[in-house]
KEBA-889461 format. One record per residue (C-alpha): x, y, z; residue number from 1; residue in three letters. Coordinates in pm, 1 decimal. Each point is the difference from the previous one (the first is absolute). Layout:
# KEBA-889461
c1, c2, c3, nr, rest
X, Y, Z, NUM, ALA $
...
//
This chain:
# KEBA-889461
c1, c2, c3, nr, rest
-4910.9, 5143.9, -1982.1, 1, UNK $
147.7, -307.6, 226.3, 2, UNK $
342.8, 45.4, 207.6, 3, UNK $
98.3, 165.2, 294.7, 4, UNK $
-9.3, 373.2, -109.8, 5, UNK $
-204.5, 121.2, 312.2, 6, UNK $
145.1, -125.1, 394.3, 7, UNK $
-76.8, 94.9, 315.4, 8, UNK $
215.7, -43.0, 315.1, 9, UNK $
-96.2, -76.3, 324.4, 10, UNK $
209.0, 123.5, 286.1, 11, UNK $
246.7, 257.4, -162.8, 12, UNK $
42.3, 352.8, 73.5, 13, UNK $
186.0, 325.5, -38.8, 14, UNK $
136.5, 95.0, 285.2, 15, UNK $
208.8, 275.6, -134.0, 16, UNK $
65.3, 185.5, -316.5, 17, UNK $
313.6, 289.3, -40.4, 18, UNK $
176.5, 163.0, -285.7, 19, UNK $
336.5, 203.2, -25.1, 20, UNK $
-8.9, 314.9, -223.3, 21, UNK $
311.9, 47.1, -217.6, 22, UNK $
139.4, 351.9, 114.6, 23, UNK $
93.1, 143.0, -354.7, 24, UNK $
-336.6, 155.1, -162.6, 25, UNK $
107.5, 17.7, -384.2, 26, UNK $
-251.1, 189.0, -202.7, 27, UNK $
-136.5, -90.9, -323.4, 28, UNK $
106.3, 338.9, -137.0, 29, UNK $
357.4, -126.8, 87.9, 30, UNK $
-32.2, -308.4, -201.7, 31, UNK $
-151.5, 251.0, -284.1, 32, UNK $
345.0, 212.8, 23.4, 33, UNK $
198.4, -304.5, -59.3, 34, UNK $
-179.3, -122.8, -262.6, 35, UNK $
2.6, 317.7, -167.1, 36, UNK $
219.1, -37.9, -286.6, 37, UNK $
-232.3, -312.6, -111.8, 38, UNK $
-329.1, 164.0, 62.7, 39, UNK $
105.3, 328.4, -212.2, 40, UNK $
119.7, -219.4, -294.6, 41, UNK $
-279.5, -254.9, 22.3, 42, UNK $
-262.6, 328.3, 37.0, 43, UNK $
-114.7, -129.8, 308.2, 44, UNK $
-159.0, 179.0, 237.4, 45, UNK $
108.9, 52.8, 378.3, 46, UNK $
-235.9, -79.9, 280.3, 47, UNK $
-113.7, -319.6, -137.8, 48, UNK $
61.0, -174.6, 300.3, 49, UNK $
-192.3, 231.5, 185.0, 50, UNK $
-304.0, 31.7, -249.0, 51, UNK $
-14.9, -336.8, -117.8, 52, UNK $
122.3, -234.5, 304.5, 53, UNK $
-88.8, 243.1, 302.0, 54, UNK $
342.2, -40.1, 134.5, 55, UNK $
104.6, 304.0, 145.0, 56, UNK $
355.7, -137.6, 151.9, 57, UNK $
108.8, -309.7, 145.9, 58, UNK $
256.9, -120.8, 243.2, 59, UNK $
374.8, -113.8, -4.8, 60, UNK $
253.5, -128.7, 269.2, 61, UNK $
276.2, 234.0, 103.1, 62, UNK $
321.6, -61.9, -73.6, 63, UNK $
136.4, -316.2, 196.2, 64, UNK $
-355.5, -150.0, 51.0, 65, UNK $
-125.5, -316.9, -145.4, 66, UNK $
-326.9, -149.8, -40.7, 67, UNK $
68.4, -294.1, 181.2, 68, UNK $
118.3, 186.1, 306.0, 69, UNK $
-322.6, 213.7, 0.7, 70, UNK $
-224.1, -342.3, -33.5, 71, UNK $
184.4, -97.5, 325.4, 72, UNK $
-124.8, 323.1, 163.4, 73, UNK $
-324.9, -50.0, -132.4, 74, UNK $
16.5, -347.5, 158.3, 75, UNK $
111.9, 121.6, 329.5, 76, UNK $
-274.1, 274.3, 2.9, 77, UNK $
-278.8, -267.6, -60.4, 78, UNK $
105.4, -251.4, 250.8, 79, UNK $
58.8, 307.0, 287.0, 80, UNK $
-378.5, 93.3, -103.3, 81, UNK $
-113.6, -342.0, 14.2, 82, UNK $
163.2, -42.0, 302.7, 83, UNK $
157.4, -322.9, -125.9, 84, UNK $
363.3, -128.7, 61.9, 85, UNK $
230.3, -120.4, -270.9, 86, UNK $
39.4, -318.9, 178.5, 87, UNK $
-394.6, -64.4, -66.6, 88, UNK $
50.7, 50.6, -362.2, 89, UNK $
-30.9, -311.0, -184.5, 90, UNK $
-2.3, 103.1, -321.6, 91, UNK $
163.6, 290.5, -219.1, 92, UNK $
-114.8, 63.6, -392.6, 93, UNK $
156.7, 287.6, -149.1, 94, UNK $
-218.9, 108.5, -315.6, 95, UNK $
243.4, 274.8, -140.5, 96, UNK $
57.7, 51.1, -397.6, 97, UNK $
279.4, 166.8, 74.9, 98, UNK $
315.0, -219.8, 40.6, 99, UNK $
381.0, 38.1, -62.3, 100, UNK $
133.6, -376.8, -9.8, 101, UNK $
-216.3, -277.7, -167.2, 102, UNK $
125.5, -224.5, 336.5, 103, UNK $
-11.8, -5.2, 277.8, 104, UNK $
-362.9, 124.4, 76.7, 105, UNK $
-39.0, 342.5, 108.8, 106, UNK $
-200.1, -107.8, 271.5, 107, UNK $
302.2, -212.1, 189.4, 108, UNK $
154.5, 357.9, 41.7, 109, UNK $
-321.6, 134.9, 137.7, 110, UNK $
-24.6, -328.6, 264.7, 111, UNK $
330.2, 80.8, 97.2, 112, UNK $
-45.0, 379.8, 34.5, 113, UNK $
-293.1, -63.5, 227.3, 114, UNK $
166.0, -244.5, 200.6, 115, UNK $
-273.0, -295.3, -91.7, 116, UNK $
41.8, -331.2, 146.9, 117, UNK $
161.8, -282.7, -226.2, 118, UNK $
-337.6, -178.4, 64.5, 119, UNK $
-132.1, 292.3, -193.6, 120, UNK $
-78.6, -140.4, -386.3, 121, UNK $
88.7, 307.9, -225.3, 122, UNK $
-1.8, -2.1, -378.2, 123, UNK $
-69.5, 285.4, -264.2, 124, UNK $
-378.0, -16.3, -190.1, 125, UNK $
30.3, 193.7, -328.9, 126, UNK $
-340.8, 65.9, -213.5, 127, UNK $
45.1, 368.1, -112.9, 128, UNK $
-204.2, 251.2, 177.7, 129, UNK $
-211.6, -274.2, 144.5, 130, UNK $
267.2, -169.1, 229.2, 131, UNK $
-80.8, 194.5, 332.2, 132, UNK $
-383.1, -128.5, -7.4, 133, UNK $
108.2, -359.3, -92.5, 134, UNK $
235.9, -36.7, 273.9, 135, UNK $
-282.1, 89.8, 220.9, 136, UNK $
-229.0, -257.3, -134.3, 137, UNK $
301.1, -255.4, 39.4, 138, UNK $
54.9, 81.2, 340.4, 139, UNK $
-339.8, -30.7, 97.1, 140, UNK $
-63.9, -315.7, -130.7, 141, UNK $
300.5, -117.4, 191.5, 142, UNK $
-150.7, 145.7, 337.0, 143, UNK $
-329.6, -191.3, -57.3, 144, UNK $
179.7, -286.5, -67.3, 145, UNK $
196.5, 29.3, 324.6, 146, UNK $
329.1, -6.7, -117.2, 147, UNK $
115.5, 310.6, 108.0, 148, UNK $
-132.4, 259.4, 227.3, 149, UNK $
136.4, 324.7, -142.2, 150, UNK $
114.3, 146.3, -333.3, 151, UNK $
178.7, 287.1, -124.0, 152, UNK $
-77.3, 143.0, -350.6, 153, UNK $
263.8, 281.7, -125.9, 154, UNK $
59.1, 179.3, -342.3, 155, UNK $
286.0, 245.0, -77.7, 156, UNK $
13.6, 177.6, -304.7, 157, UNK $
280.2, 190.4, -161.0, 158, UNK $
-107.0, 197.4, -362.5, 159, UNK $
300.6, 206.9, -21.6, 160, UNK $
220.1, -225.5, -185.4, 161, UNK $
-271.0, -124.4, -275.7, 162, UNK $
-66.1, 379.1, -34.6, 163, UNK $
339.1, 116.0, -34.0, 164, UNK $
37.4, -245.7, -311.1, 165, UNK $
-336.8, 97.1, -140.7, 166, UNK $
145.1, 364.3, 33.4, 167, UNK $
331.3, -106.2, -229.2, 168, UNK $
-182.3, -223.8, -255.1, 169, UNK $
-259.9, 248.4, -55.2, 170, UNK $
216.5, 301.2, -34.4, 171, UNK $
187.1, -150.8, -293.7, 172, UNK $
-26.8, 143.5, -343.7, 173, UNK $
-172.4, -278.5, -151.5, 174, UNK $
-285.3, -84.5, 261.9, 175, UNK $
-361.0, 35.0, -148.5, 176, UNK $
-318.1, 91.8, 144.5, 177, UNK $
-109.5, -327.2, 2.5, 178, UNK $
315.8, -93.8, 246.5, 179, UNK $
-154.6, 317.9, 211.0, 180, UNK $
-325.3, -165.4, 21.5, 181, UNK $
126.1, -350.1, 92.2, 182, UNK $
212.4, 121.0, 282.5, 183, UNK $
-248.2, 268.0, 129.5, 184, UNK $
-117.1, -230.5, 274.0, 185, UNK $
346.5, -42.2, 93.8, 186, UNK $
35.6, 372.4, 108.7, 187, UNK $
-323.0, -42.7, 211.4, 188, UNK $
206.3, -247.3, 239.5, 189, UNK $
72.6, 113.4, 355.9, 190, UNK $
186.0, -149.0, 317.5, 191, UNK $
-138.1, -75.0, 334.0, 192, UNK $
-14.5, -324.5, 215.6, 193, UNK $
-263.5, -163.6, 203.0, 194, UNK $
-61.1, -273.5, 256.8, 195, UNK $
-303.0, -193.7, 150.0, 196, UNK $
-19.8, -229.4, 278.8, 197, UNK $
-239.2, -308.3, -5.0, 198, UNK $
-132.4, -159.0, 259.2, 199, UNK $
-296.0, -256.6, 155.8, 200, UNK $
-329.8, 199.2, 44.5, 201, UNK $
-84.8, -192.1, 319.6, 202, UNK $
285.6, 83.3, 168.6, 203, UNK $
10.5, 364.8, -107.8, 204, UNK $
-384.7, 128.8, -3.7, 205, UNK $
73.9, 338.2, -41.3, 206, UNK $
170.3, -39.4, -308.1, 207, UNK $
-129.8, 14.0, -384.3, 208, UNK $
-166.9, -360.1, -96.6, 209, UNK $
144.9, -85.2, -367.4, 210, UNK $
-336.9, -133.3, -148.6, 211, UNK $
105.4, -143.2, -325.8, 212, UNK $
-70.7, 123.0, -386.5, 213, UNK $
95.2, -74.6, -356.0, 214, UNK $
249.4, -85.5, -200.8, 215, UNK $
-2.8, -8.1, -408.5, 216, UNK $
311.5, -43.9, -252.0, 217, UNK $
-19.8, 132.1, -348.2, 218, UNK $
347.5, -116.3, -80.5, 219, UNK $
-43.6, 5.7, -403.1, 220, UNK $
63.3, 353.7, 61.9, 221, UNK $
379.4, -58.0, 162.9, 222, UNK $
160.1, 227.0, -258.4, 223, UNK $
-178.0, 318.1, 46.6, 224, UNK $
238.7, 110.0, 282.7, 225, UNK $
352.1, -125.4, 14.3, 226, UNK $
242.9, 150.8, 229.2, 227, UNK $
386.4, -60.9, 142.7, 228, UNK $
291.4, 219.0, 114.7, 229, UNK $
36.1, 137.5, -337.1, 230, UNK $
-361.1, 121.5, -27.6, 231, UNK $
-384.3, -65.3, -34.2, 232, UNK $
-173.0, -17.2, -295.5, 233, UNK $
-363.1, 25.6, 2.1, 234, UNK $
-317.0, -26.8, -243.1, 235, UNK $
-205.8, 285.0, 193.6, 236, UNK $
-310.4, -49.6, -171.8, 237, UNK $
23.5, -348.0, -6.5, 238, UNK $
89.9, -61.8, 348.0, 239, UNK $
-290.5, 228.4, 139.2, 240, UNK $
-279.7, -140.5, -256.2, 241, UNK $
107.4, -377.2, 72.4, 242, UNK $
69.7, 85.0, 378.6, 243, UNK $
-366.9, 164.6, 33.2, 244, UNK $
-153.0, -309.0, -174.8, 245, UNK $
181.0, -223.8, 278.3, 246, UNK $
-129.6, 168.8, 284.2, 247, UNK $
-358.5, 30.3, -135.4, 248, UNK $
17.3, -360.3, -70.0, 249, UNK $
136.4, -56.8, 388.4, 250, UNK $
-240.4, 221.8, 160.9, 251, UNK $
-295.1, -150.5, -158.0, 252, UNK $
121.4, -370.4, 82.3, 253, UNK $
41.1, 108.9, 362.8, 254, UNK $
-338.5, 119.1, 19.0, 255, UNK $
-154.1, -298.1, -165.6, 256, UNK $
191.4, -205.3, 274.4, 257, UNK $
-174.6, 240.0, 297.9, 258, UNK $
234.6, 262.4, 22.4, 259, UNK $
-136.2, 337.9, -15.4, 260, UNK $
229.5, 275.2, -15.4, 261, UNK $
-263.0, 296.6, -133.8, 262, UNK $
3.7, 196.6, 321.3, 263, UNK $
356.6, -24.3, 173.2, 264, UNK $
134.2, 280.6, 195.3, 265, UNK $
342.8, 14.9, -160.9, 266, UNK $
148.3, -143.3, -319.4, 267, UNK $
381.1, 11.2, -5.7, 268, UNK $
94.4, -93.6, -358.1, 269, UNK $
376.3, 11.3, -142.4, 270, UNK $
99.8, 343.6, -91.3, 271, UNK $
71.3, 42.8, -336.5, 272, UNK $
-157.3, 312.8, -188.0, 273, UNK $
-327.8, 238.4, -49.8, 274, UNK $
-83.1, -185.5, -268.4, 275, UNK $
24.6, -366.4, 167.3, 276, UNK $
-169.5, 137.5, 295.2, 277, UNK $
-287.1, 124.2, -197.4, 278, UNK $
-42.3, -262.1, -198.4, 279, UNK $
-27.3, -257.5, 285.2, 280, UNK $
-228.2, 241.5, 183.0, 281, UNK $
-229.9, -4.3, -288.8, 282, UNK $
21.4, -361.2, -100.1, 283, UNK $
-136.0, -148.0, 317.5, 284, UNK $
-168.0, 323.7, 140.1, 285, UNK $
183.1, 57.5, 303.2, 286, UNK $
-83.1, 276.4, 203.3, 287, UNK $
266.8, 264.2, -117.9, 288, UNK $
40.0, 167.5, 374.2, 289, UNK $
80.8, -292.6, 135.5, 290, UNK $
294.3, -100.9, -220.6, 291, UNK $
323.8, 164.1, 154.0, 292, UNK $
260.4, 162.9, -249.9, 293, UNK $
361.7, -12.4, 80.7, 294, UNK $
193.9, -2.8, -349.2, 295, UNK $
1.7, 377.4, -79.9, 296, UNK $
278.5, -5.1, 294.3, 297, UNK $
134.0, -330.6, 10.3, 298, UNK $
-55.1, -153.6, -359.8, 299, UNK $
-24.0, -347.1, -65.4, 300, UNK $
194.1, -144.3, 272.1, 301, UNK $
-54.4, -394.6, -144.2, 302, UNK $
-108.7, -231.2, 251.6, 303, UNK $
57.8, 234.6, 294.1, 304, UNK $
-247.7, 218.3, -131.0, 305, UNK $
-309.5, -143.2, 121.1, 306, UNK $
116.0, -61.0, 343.1, 307, UNK $
156.2, 330.3, 72.5, 308, UNK $
-353.3, 158.2, -134.9, 309, UNK $
-154.2, -248.2, 269.6, 310, UNK $
243.6, 112.6, 253.6, 311, UNK $
-111.0, 365.6, -51.6, 312, UNK $
-357.7, -81.6, 24.6, 313, UNK $
1.4, -208.1, 289.7, 314, UNK $
43.4, 341.0, 225.3, 315, UNK $
-350.8, 71.3, -122.3, 316, UNK $
-174.6, -342.3, -17.0, 317, UNK $
-219.2, -111.0, 302.4, 318, UNK $
-95.4, -308.4, 128.9, 319, UNK $
-288.5, -182.9, -212.8, 320, UNK $
105.3, 180.6, -328.7, 321, UNK $
65.4, -213.0, -247.5, 322, UNK $
289.5, 28.6, -244.8, 323, UNK $
40.7, -172.1, -362.0, 324, UNK $
379.1, 0.5, -105.4, 325, UNK $
-9.2, -57.6, -404.7, 326, UNK $
328.7, -15.0, -207.3, 327, UNK $
118.7, -106.5, -363.7, 328, UNK $
305.3, -123.2, -75.5, 329, UNK $
199.4, -25.1, -345.9, 330, UNK $
-61.6, -330.8, -113.3, 331, UNK $
-303.7, 46.1, 37.4, 332, UNK $
-122.9, -102.3, 330.8, 333, UNK $
-275.1, 162.0, 242.3, 334, UNK $
-49.6, -49.3, 337.3, 335, UNK $
-274.1, 165.8, 262.6, 336, UNK $
19.2, -65.4, 346.5, 337, UNK $
-259.2, 108.1, 247.3, 338, UNK $
109.9, 130.5, 389.5, 339, UNK $
-264.1, 26.3, 283.5, 340, UNK $
193.8, 310.3, 170.9, 341, UNK $
//
């Protein structure tokens, strides 16, 4: 295949990555209780979320807290950890799936809340669960080109409103098993926030070089997972099968272009479920012990999922470690990005 699927960065680095965990833990047992009338009528067993998806609990925001306020908190935390002042930021990209309004962008509130300068470009980048990694790629390209010096990538997600409407719909007397299966993935979602500061590697030799990676599209599958404020409707098997095919294809293309990811120190994947994680590990023969798992306690936190996991893992990574970030987003799209820790 010809094109620009594989890419390399010259002078971009991850200076800091941070996360904000939503404070309210909501167990899958509580979800089963909310759906008890439907599960009983449809003769579906409880604990499917734990047994099939592996999600024991997920997080919600406390009353009065909002996903964009959490993104502001994560952004401030990341800048403090990076030692970068707000007036140094030249680009803010919000990658949240969650949004209350179609306009203005979510980014404008975050830009204002962080006190970023008027010279800082800001916008939303939406690409389902892959948005955060795409945001890093775009920022790295702009740093390499010399257009900006520092970028801040953020994401804040709120799963509760969509899950509340899902409870109402599935508990209707006319709901079916097919309805439950189509909306099962919605019940695995969680809330949280993350942020990362990207900057020039030559100015920060102690930082973590963003080397590059591969990106592939399989947009013939754009109808397999369609979500909005009213709900998310997913062909779970179709999403898994075709997502795996896309990942394997991208993996081999990257290796054909000189990348070798067979012995990474950590594989930080987008967090979905037990079956998804197991399938990815088997498909490209990853070392299971090097694949951190966070979905049992956080659920699938959309684009914030991967950076939240990376922020957790950053506490145990050492200089010289090789990290591969791997994500798949509805659409379908996949990106893998190597970071030299």
